[in-house]
VOFIMI-230683 format. One line per 10 residues: number of its first residue (from 1); their letters; for each residue z, y, x negated of N, C-alpha, C. Coordinates in nm, 3 decimals. Example, Ala and Ser with C-alpha at 12.3 -4.5 7.8 and 13.67 -1.06 7.14 Angstrom:
<pts>
1 = as = 0.780:-0.569:-1.319:0.780:-0.450:-1.230:0.780:-0.330:-1.320  0.708:-0.225:-1.285:0.714:-0.106:-1.367:0.787:0.003:-1.290
</pts>
This chain:
<pts>
1 = mrmsnpylav = 20.736:8.695:-11.490:20.671:8.647:-11.370:20.758:8.537:-11.309  20.781:8.546:-11.182:20.868:8.452:-11.113:20.784:8.361:-11.022  20.815:8.232:-11.024:20.742:8.136:-10.942:20.805:8.135:-10.803  20.728:8.170:-10.702:20.784:8.177:-10.567:20.743:8.059:-10.481  20.652:7.978:-10.527:20.604:7.866:-10.448:20.660:7.735:-10.503  20.754:7.670:-10.432:20.812:7.545:-10.484:20.709:7.432:-10.494  20.606:7.436:-10.412:20.502:7.332:-10.419:20.425:7.340:-10.550  20.411:7.460:-10.603:20.342:7.478:-10.730:20.420:7.409:-10.842  20.551:7.419:-10.838:20.634:7.354:-10.939:20.620:7.203:-10.931  20.618:7.147:-10.811:20.601:7.003:-10.793:20.464:6.960:-10.843
11 = wivlvlagca = 20.364:7.037:-10.813:20.228:7.006:-10.856:20.220:7.003:-11.009  20.282:7.100:-11.074:20.279:7.107:-11.220:20.347:6.984:-11.281  20.460:6.944:-11.224:20.531:6.826:-11.273:20.444:6.702:-11.258  20.376:6.687:-11.144:20.289:6.571:-11.123:20.173:6.568:-11.222  20.115:6.682:-11.248:20.004:6.690:-11.342:20.051:6.653:-11.482  20.164:6.707:-11.523:20.216:6.674:-11.655:20.254:6.527:-11.667  20.308:6.470:-11.561:20.342:6.327:-11.563:20.216:6.243:-11.576  20.110:6.285:-11.513:19.983:6.213:-11.522:19.923:6.220:-11.661  19.953:6.325:-11.734:19.902:6.340:-11.870:19.983:6.261:-11.971  20.107:6.233:-11.938:20.195:6.161:-12.031:20.171:6.011:-12.017
21 = tssdvgkvke = 20.082:5.958:-12.097:20.049:5.816:-12.089:20.089:5.746:-12.216  20.109:5.619:-12.207:20.145:5.536:-12.321:20.020:5.500:-12.400  20.040:5.473:-12.529:19.927:5.432:-12.611:19.881:5.291:-12.575  19.961:5.218:-12.494:19.926:5.082:-12.454:19.846:5.078:-12.324  19.818:5.194:-12.266:19.745:5.197:-12.139:19.608:5.134:-12.158  19.580:5.033:-12.074:19.450:4.968:-12.076:19.432:4.866:-12.188  19.537:4.839:-12.264:19.527:4.744:-12.375:19.612:4.621:-12.345  19.558:4.505:-12.379:19.633:4.380:-12.365:19.719:4.366:-12.490  19.849:4.346:-12.468:19.942:4.333:-12.579:20.029:4.210:-12.555  20.037:4.121:-12.653:20.122:4.003:-12.639:20.267:4.047:-12.660
31 = ieagtyrigv = 20.352:4.024:-12.559:20.491:4.068:-12.568:20.584:3.954:-12.608  20.542:3.831:-12.585:20.608:3.711:-12.635:20.504:3.600:-12.630  20.533:3.489:-12.689:20.435:3.380:-12.698:20.377:3.346:-12.561  20.248:3.371:-12.544:20.179:3.336:-12.421:20.199:3.431:-12.305  20.271:3.539:-12.324:20.294:3.639:-12.219:20.240:3.772:-12.267  20.163:3.837:-12.180:20.093:3.959:-12.217:20.128:4.071:-12.121  20.098:4.194:-12.165:20.121:4.312:-12.081:20.005:4.408:-12.100  19.965:4.468:-11.990:19.865:4.575:-11.994:19.934:4.700:-11.939  19.929:4.806:-12.016:19.988:4.932:-11.972:19.903:4.997:-11.863  19.971:5.046:-11.761:19.907:5.121:-11.653:19.952:5.265:-11.668
41 = gaagnsvlia = 19.860:5.358:-11.657:19.894:5.499:-11.674:20.007:5.544:-11.585  20.074:5.651:-11.626:20.189:5.703:-11.551:20.152:5.736:-11.408  20.029:5.773:-11.384:19.986:5.808:-11.249:19.933:5.687:-11.173  19.939:5.569:-11.233:19.878:5.450:-11.176:19.927:5.412:-11.040  20.054:5.437:-11.008:20.106:5.399:-10.878:20.133:5.520:-10.790  20.083:5.635:-10.827:20.107:5.756:-10.750:20.001:5.770:-10.642  20.043:5.771:-10.518:19.949:5.787:-10.407:19.882:5.923:-10.414  19.955:6.023:-10.462:19.901:6.158:-10.467:19.790:6.172:-10.571  19.796:6.093:-10.677:19.700:6.113:-10.785:19.593:6.005:-10.790  19.632:5.878:-10.799:19.531:5.776:-10.822:19.543:5.655:-10.731
51 = gneatnaave = 19.636:5.657:-10.637:19.654:5.541:-10.552:19.681:5.418:-10.635  19.623:5.307:-10.600:19.644:5.183:-10.675:19.526:5.151:-10.766  19.437:5.245:-10.786:19.316:5.218:-10.864:19.347:5.175:-11.007  19.441:5.241:-11.073:19.474:5.206:-11.212:19.538:5.067:-11.218  19.624:5.037:-11.122:19.688:4.906:-11.117:19.583:4.798:-11.093  19.494:4.820:-10.999:19.388:4.722:-10.970:19.299:4.701:-11.091  19.269:4.808:-11.163:19.185:4.796:-11.284:19.256:4.714:-11.391  19.387:4.732:-11.405:19.464:4.656:-11.503:19.468:4.508:-11.467  19.484:4.477:-11.338:19.484:4.337:-11.294:19.347:4.275:-11.319  19.242:4.348:-11.292:19.107:4.298:-11.317:19.086:4.272:-11.466
61 = qagqycrakg = 19.135:4.362:-11.550:19.122:4.345:-11.694:19.201:4.223:-11.740  19.319:4.201:-11.685:19.399:4.083:-11.718:19.324:3.956:-11.679  19.262:3.958:-11.561:19.184:3.843:-11.516:19.067:3.814:-11.609  18.999:3.918:-11.652:18.887:3.900:-11.745:18.936:3.843:-11.878  19.051:3.889:-11.923:19.108:3.840:-12.049:19.132:3.689:-12.040  19.192:3.647:-11.929:19.220:3.503:-11.912:19.093:3.421:-11.894  18.999:3.473:-11.813:18.873:3.401:-11.792:18.796:3.382:-11.922  18.805:3.481:-12.012:18.737:3.471:-12.142:18.796:3.357:-12.225  18.920:3.319:-12.194:18.986:3.209:-12.264:18.969:3.078:-12.188  18.893:3.081:-12.076:18.873:2.962:-11.994:18.996:2.927:-11.912
71 = qkliivpsqg = 19.078:3.027:-11.884:19.201:3.005:-11.809:19.207:3.097:-11.688  19.312:3.078:-11.607:19.327:3.162:-11.489:19.445:3.258:-11.509  19.442:3.366:-11.436:19.544:3.470:-11.442:19.667:3.429:-11.364  19.784:3.446:-11.424:19.911:3.424:-11.356:19.993:3.551:-11.376  20.013:3.626:-11.269:20.092:3.750:-11.275:20.239:3.713:-11.284  20.310:3.776:-11.375:20.454:3.755:-11.391:20.525:3.873:-11.327  20.614:3.848:-11.231:20.687:3.960:-11.169:20.764:4.039:-11.275  20.752:4.170:-11.268:20.822:4.256:-11.363:20.845:4.392:-11.299  20.933:4.468:-11.358:20.961:4.602:-11.309:20.873:4.701:-11.383  20.851:4.813:-11.325:20.770:4.916:-11.388:20.625:4.908:-11.344
81 = rditfrcgda = 20.545:4.993:-11.404:20.404:5.004:-11.365:20.314:4.905:-11.438  20.354:4.864:-11.558:20.269:4.777:-11.638:20.252:4.640:-11.572  20.141:4.575:-11.602:20.110:4.443:-11.550:20.148:4.340:-11.658  20.237:4.248:-11.623:20.277:4.140:-11.713:20.214:4.013:-11.661  20.155:3.934:-11.752:20.083:3.815:-11.707:20.080:3.708:-11.814  20.040:3.589:-11.770:20.014:3.474:-11.858:19.878:3.420:-11.820  19.821:3.343:-11.908:19.697:3.274:-11.879:19.729:3.125:-11.871  19.693:3.063:-11.759:19.722:2.921:-11.740:19.595:2.839:-11.735  19.615:2.710:-11.729:19.501:2.619:-11.722:19.424:2.641:-11.592  19.294:2.644:-11.602:19.209:2.656:-11.485:19.219:2.526:-11.404
91 = tkpge = 19.225:2.541:-11.276:19.231:2.422:-11.191:19.091:2.373:-11.160  19.078:2.245:-11.143:18.949:2.187:-11.110:18.936:2.184:-10.957  18.815:2.195:-10.906:18.796:2.189:-10.762:18.858:2.059:-10.705  18.930:2.074:-10.595:18.991:1.958:-10.530:19.134:1.930:-10.575  19.182:2.007:-10.673:19.320:1.985:-10.719:19.416:2.075:-10.644
</pts>
């Protein structure tokens, strides 16, 4: 059987890429002292599959992690889909 539709091949690749996820997806992992990372699924930044929903969920989870420690979320710029962050001291009103 021969595949005659090139769009079908692209679709299959996108579906398989979406299924290939890291075991760290959705988990907070300390990557160095005081710096953490949450894995975002392979489809997390794909407009065709999930838009920014997975990324937004990871940022929200990072924020909850820091708030549970009485601190605020500080996003660390990084490459890739994963969210890298630190938890810093909460600021007092008026500071």
